[in-house]
A tleap script that builds the chain and sets N, CA, C and O, in Angstrom:
source leaprc.protein.ff14SB
mol = sequence {
  NMET SER ASP PRO GLN ILE GLU GLN LYS ILE
  SER ARG ASN VAL ARG ARG SER VAL GLY ILE
  ALA VAL LEU ARG ARG LEU ARG ARG MET VAL
  ASP ALA GLU THR GLU GLN GLU ALA LYS LYS
  SER ALA LEU ALA THR ARG LEU ALA TRP ALA
  PHE ALA LEU ALA ALA VAL ALA ALA VAL LEU
  TRP ILE ALA PHE CARG
}
set mol.1.N position { 0.839 -1.181 0.000 }
set mol.1.CA position { 0.000 0.000 0.000 }
set mol.1.C position { 0.883 1.242 0.000 }
set mol.1.O position { 1.987 1.262 0.544 }
set mol.2.N position { 0.358 2.243 -0.617 }
set mol.2.CA position { 1.099 3.501 -0.630 }
set mol.2.C position { 0.733 4.324 0.598 }
set mol.2.O position { -0.232 4.027 1.302 }
set mol.3.N position { 1.508 5.341 0.833 }
set mol.3.CA position { 1.333 6.183 2.020 }
set mol.3.C position { -0.044 6.840 2.092 }
set mol.3.O position { -0.643 6.828 3.167 }
set mol.4.N position { -0.585 7.414 1.012 }
set mol.4.CA position { -1.922 8.022 1.083 }
set mol.4.C position { -3.013 6.998 1.408 }
set mol.4.O position { -3.986 7.321 2.090 }
set mol.5.N position { -2.852 5.774 0.924 }
set mol.5.CA position { -3.847 4.741 1.219 }
set mol.5.C position { -3.836 4.386 2.703 }
set mol.5.O position { -4.889 4.191 3.308 }
set mol.6.N position { -2.659 4.306 3.276 }
set mol.6.CA position { -2.546 3.995 4.702 }
set mol.6.C position { -3.152 5.128 5.531 }
set mol.6.O position { -3.898 4.879 6.478 }
set mol.7.N position { -2.831 6.359 5.174 }
set mol.7.CA position { -3.377 7.510 5.890 }
set mol.7.C position { -4.896 7.555 5.778 }
set mol.7.O position { -5.591 7.882 6.740 }
set mol.8.N position { -5.395 7.227 4.608 }
set mol.8.CA position { -6.839 7.211 4.391 }
set mol.8.C position { -7.507 6.147 5.268 }
set mol.8.O position { -8.555 6.397 5.864 }
set mol.9.N position { -6.905 4.977 5.343 }
set mol.9.CA position { -7.456 3.900 6.155 }
set mol.9.C position { -7.418 4.274 7.637 }
set mol.9.O position { -8.381 4.038 8.367 }
set mol.10.N position { -6.309 4.853 8.073 }
set mol.10.CA position { -6.190 5.279 9.477 }
set mol.10.C position { -7.233 6.349 9.778 }
set mol.10.O position { -7.895 6.292 10.814 }
set mol.11.N position { -7.383 7.308 8.896 }
set mol.11.CA position { -8.359 8.386 9.083 }
set mol.11.C position { -9.777 7.830 9.168 }
set mol.11.O position { -10.567 8.256 10.010 }
set mol.12.N position { -10.089 6.896 8.308 }
set mol.12.CA position { -11.416 6.275 8.314 }
set mol.12.C position { -11.659 5.542 9.627 }
set mol.12.O position { -12.746 5.641 10.196 }
set mol.13.N position { -10.654 4.803 10.118 }
set mol.13.CA position { -10.792 4.071 11.373 }
set mol.13.C position { -10.930 5.014 12.567 }
set mol.13.O position { -11.696 4.745 13.492 }
set mol.14.N position { -10.195 6.109 12.542 }
set mol.14.CA position { -10.294 7.092 13.625 }
set mol.14.C position { -11.689 7.716 13.642 }
set mol.14.O position { -12.315 7.837 14.695 }
set mol.15.N position { -12.162 8.109 12.465 }
set mol.15.CA position { -13.513 8.699 12.398 }
set mol.15.C position { -14.571 7.718 12.886 }
set mol.15.O position { -15.524 8.108 13.560 }
set mol.16.N position { -14.402 6.460 12.549 }
set mol.16.CA position { -15.351 5.434 12.979 }
set mol.16.C position { -15.320 5.301 14.494 }
set mol.16.O position { -16.371 5.250 15.132 }
set mol.17.N position { -14.125 5.245 15.075 }
set mol.17.CA position { -13.992 5.110 16.524 }
set mol.17.C position { -14.580 6.318 17.252 }
set mol.17.O position { -15.283 6.171 18.252 }
set mol.18.N position { -14.287 7.501 16.743 }
set mol.18.CA position { -14.818 8.722 17.352 }
set mol.18.C position { -16.339 8.754 17.226 }
set mol.18.O position { -17.035 9.121 18.171 }
set mol.19.N position { -16.844 8.375 16.076 }
set mol.19.CA position { -18.293 8.345 15.868 }
set mol.19.C position { -18.983 7.389 16.814 }
set mol.19.O position { -20.033 7.715 17.368 }
set mol.20.N position { -18.417 6.226 17.005 }
set mol.20.CA position { -18.992 5.246 17.924 }
set mol.20.C position { -18.975 5.786 19.353 }
set mol.20.O position { -19.946 5.620 20.091 }
set mol.21.N position { -17.882 6.427 19.743 }
set mol.21.CA position { -17.778 7.007 21.090 }
set mol.21.C position { -18.834 8.094 21.293 }
set mol.21.O position { -19.443 8.180 22.359 }
set mol.22.N position { -19.048 8.915 20.278 }
set mol.22.CA position { -20.053 9.976 20.376 }
set mol.22.C position { -21.449 9.372 20.496 }
set mol.22.O position { -22.256 9.844 21.296 }
set mol.23.N position { -21.740 8.348 19.720 }
set mol.23.CA position { -23.046 7.702 19.803 }
set mol.23.C position { -23.273 7.070 21.172 }
set mol.23.O position { -24.380 7.132 21.706 }
set mol.24.N position { -22.236 6.465 21.741 }
set mol.24.CA position { -22.372 5.884 23.085 }
set mol.24.C position { -22.643 6.969 24.123 }
set mol.24.O position { -23.474 6.797 25.015 }
set mol.25.N position { -21.933 8.085 23.995 }
set mol.25.CA position { -22.141 9.190 24.941 }
set mol.25.C position { -23.564 9.745 24.823 }
set mol.25.O position { -24.217 10.012 25.832 }
set mol.26.N position { -24.033 9.916 23.597 }
set mol.26.CA position { -25.398 10.389 23.392 }
set mol.26.C position { -26.416 9.418 23.976 }
set mol.26.O position { -27.421 9.835 24.552 }
set mol.27.N position { -26.155 8.135 23.826 }
set mol.27.CA position { -27.075 7.129 24.365 }
set mol.27.C position { -27.130 7.207 25.890 }
set mol.27.O position { -28.203 7.097 26.484 }
set mol.28.N position { -25.960 7.400 26.525 }
set mol.28.CA position { -25.946 7.551 27.986 }
set mol.28.C position { -26.716 8.793 28.412 }
set mol.28.O position { -27.418 8.777 29.424 }
set mol.29.N position { -26.587 9.869 27.643 }
set mol.29.CA position { -27.311 11.101 27.960 }
set mol.29.C position { -28.822 10.892 27.836 }
set mol.29.O position { -29.592 11.347 28.682 }
set mol.30.N position { -29.230 10.205 26.784 }
set mol.30.CA position { -30.659 9.929 26.580 }
set mol.30.C position { -31.186 9.036 27.690 }
set mol.30.O position { -32.284 9.266 28.197 }
set mol.31.N position { -30.424 8.020 28.078 }
set mol.31.CA position { -30.842 7.142 29.163 }
set mol.31.C position { -30.984 7.905 30.470 }
set mol.31.O position { -31.929 7.670 31.224 }
set mol.32.N position { -30.053 8.818 30.748 }
set mol.32.CA position { -30.128 9.619 31.972 }
set mol.32.C position { -31.358 10.525 31.947 }
set mol.32.O position { -32.040 10.683 32.960 }
set mol.33.N position { -31.635 11.109 30.803 }
set mol.33.CA position { -32.814 11.972 30.666 }
set mol.33.C position { -34.099 11.177 30.865 }
set mol.33.O position { -35.024 11.640 31.533 }
set mol.34.N position { -34.153 9.997 30.294 }
set mol.34.CA position { -35.331 9.143 30.443 }
set mol.34.C position { -35.532 8.746 31.901 }
set mol.34.O position { -36.660 8.747 32.396 }
set mol.35.N position { -34.448 8.407 32.589 }
set mol.35.CA position { -34.532 8.040 34.001 }
set mol.35.C position { -35.015 9.220 34.839 }
set mol.35.O position { -35.823 9.048 35.751 }
set mol.36.N position { -34.523 10.410 34.531 }
set mol.36.CA position { -34.939 11.604 35.267 }
set mol.36.C position { -36.425 11.883 35.043 }
set mol.36.O position { -37.134 12.237 35.985 }
set mol.37.N position { -36.894 11.731 33.830 }
set mol.37.CA position { -38.312 11.944 33.539 }
set mol.37.C position { -39.188 10.923 34.261 }
set mol.37.O position { -40.278 11.259 34.724 }
set mol.38.N position { -38.721 9.688 34.359 }
set mol.38.CA position { -39.480 8.661 35.079 }
set mol.38.C position { -39.577 9.004 36.564 }
set mol.38.O position { -40.624 8.817 37.184 }
set mol.39.N position { -38.486 9.503 37.124 }
set mol.39.CA position { -38.512 9.908 38.536 }
set mol.39.C position { -39.475 11.071 38.763 }
set mol.39.O position { -40.215 11.087 39.747 }
set mol.40.N position { -39.464 12.045 37.846 }
set mol.40.CA position { -40.387 13.172 37.957 }
set mol.40.C position { -41.833 12.700 37.876 }
set mol.40.O position { -42.693 13.174 38.618 }
set mol.41.N position { -42.091 11.774 36.981 }
set mol.41.CA position { -43.443 11.247 36.816 }
set mol.41.C position { -43.904 10.530 38.077 }
set mol.41.O position { -45.047 10.688 38.506 }
set mol.42.N position { -43.017 9.744 38.666 }
set mol.42.CA position { -43.367 9.031 39.897 }
set mol.42.C position { -43.652 10.020 41.022 }
set mol.42.O position { -44.601 9.829 41.782 }
set mol.43.N position { -42.855 11.060 41.139 }
set mol.43.CA position { -43.070 12.076 42.165 }
set mol.43.C position { -44.400 12.790 41.946 }
set mol.43.O position { -45.136 13.033 42.902 }
set mol.44.N position { -44.709 13.123 40.714 }
set mol.44.CA position { -45.971 13.791 40.404 }
set mol.44.C position { -47.160 12.907 40.757 }
set mol.44.O position { -48.172 13.396 41.259 }
set mol.45.N position { -47.042 11.621 40.499 }
set mol.45.CA position { -48.119 10.687 40.836 }
set mol.45.C position { -48.317 10.626 42.345 }
set mol.45.O position { -49.450 10.653 42.827 }
set mol.46.N position { -47.215 10.545 43.095 }
set mol.46.CA position { -47.322 10.505 44.564 }
set mol.46.C position { -47.953 11.777 45.106 }
set mol.46.O position { -48.799 11.727 45.999 }
set mol.47.N position { -47.540 12.915 44.563 }
set mol.47.CA position { -48.118 14.176 45.016 }
set mol.47.C position { -49.610 14.261 44.698 }
set mol.47.O position { -50.389 14.757 45.512 }
set mol.48.N position { -50.003 13.788 43.542 }
set mol.48.CA position { -51.422 13.807 43.172 }
set mol.48.C position { -52.235 12.952 44.136 }
set mol.48.O position { -53.315 13.355 44.567 }
set mol.49.N position { -51.717 11.768 44.475 }
set mol.49.CA position { -52.418 10.911 45.436 }
set mol.49.C position { -52.488 11.568 46.813 }
set mol.49.O position { -53.515 11.487 47.487 }
set mol.50.N position { -51.423 12.207 47.227 }
set mol.50.CA position { -51.412 12.879 48.533 }
set mol.50.C position { -52.442 14.009 48.567 }
set mol.50.O position { -53.170 14.141 49.551 }
set mol.51.N position { -52.518 14.816 47.526 }
set mol.51.CA position { -53.513 15.891 47.480 }
set mol.51.C position { -54.934 15.328 47.428 }
set mol.51.O position { -55.837 15.873 48.062 }
set mol.52.N position { -55.135 14.257 46.687 }
set mol.52.CA position { -56.465 13.643 46.615 }
set mol.52.C position { -56.882 13.117 47.983 }
set mol.52.O position { -58.022 13.321 48.401 }
set mol.53.N position { -55.980 12.448 48.679 }
set mol.53.CA position { -56.303 11.941 50.018 }
set mol.53.C position { -56.559 13.086 50.992 }
set mol.53.O position { -57.459 12.996 51.827 }
set mol.54.N position { -55.785 14.153 50.897 }
set mol.54.CA position { -56.006 15.317 51.760 }
set mol.54.C position { -57.369 15.945 51.477 }
set mol.54.O position { -58.063 16.362 52.404 }
set mol.55.N position { -57.752 16.013 50.210 }
set mol.55.CA position { -59.058 16.571 49.852 }
set mol.55.C position { -60.188 15.703 50.396 }
set mol.55.O position { -61.165 16.224 50.933 }
set mol.56.N position { -60.063 14.392 50.262 }
set mol.56.CA position { -61.082 13.479 50.783 }
set mol.56.C position { -61.162 13.609 52.302 }
set mol.56.O position { -62.258 13.645 52.863 }
set mol.57.N position { -60.023 13.679 52.965 }
set mol.57.CA position { -60.010 13.821 54.424 }
set mol.57.C position { -60.665 15.136 54.838 }
set mol.57.O position { -61.402 15.176 55.823 }
set mol.58.N position { -60.406 16.198 54.104 }
set mol.58.CA position { -61.015 17.493 54.425 }
set mol.58.C position { -62.536 17.445 54.245 }
set mol.58.O position { -63.280 17.963 55.078 }
set mol.59.N position { -62.985 16.828 53.170 }
set mol.59.CA position { -64.434 16.726 52.923 }
set mol.59.C position { -65.077 15.885 54.020 }
set mol.59.O position { -66.133 16.254 54.535 }
set mol.60.N position { -64.465 14.768 54.384 }
set mol.60.CA position { -65.033 13.929 55.446 }
set mol.60.C position { -65.029 14.664 56.786 }
set mol.60.O position { -65.981 14.545 57.558 }
set mol.61.N position { -64.004 15.396 57.059 }
set mol.61.CA position { -63.929 16.144 58.325 }
set mol.61.C position { -65.020 17.200 58.388 }
set mol.61.O position { -65.653 17.384 59.427 }
set mol.62.N position { -65.245 17.904 57.259 }
set mol.62.CA position { -66.317 18.919 57.219 }
set mol.62.C position { -67.693 18.260 57.319 }
set mol.62.O position { -68.588 18.774 57.990 }
set mol.63.N position { -67.855 17.118 56.647 }
set mol.63.CA position { -69.166 16.442 56.620 }
set mol.63.C position { -69.542 15.877 57.988 }
set mol.63.O position { -70.719 15.896 58.348 }
set mol.64.N position { -68.597 15.384 58.745 }
set mol.64.CA position { -68.931 14.724 60.011 }
set mol.64.C position { -68.632 15.573 61.228 }
set mol.64.O position { -68.575 15.038 62.336 }
set mol.65.N position { -68.447 16.812 61.080 }
set mol.65.CA position { -68.144 17.690 62.184 }
set mol.65.C position { -69.367 18.089 62.922 }
set mol.65.O position { -69.283 18.838 63.895 }
savepdb mol mol.pdb
quit
């Protein structure tokens, strides 16, 4: 092989390696974002249940007072 062919092959392999690393990093970022959204959703659900129970307790307290 001539020198330009070797350089071309090395360049192609480097770009491939860098591209794969970038895709892995993006995937980790997406996974972290998805996990954070799931945690927010769970917290919102718990808060909604807590407010609903507080509302029911308030109505029962007013009704039976």
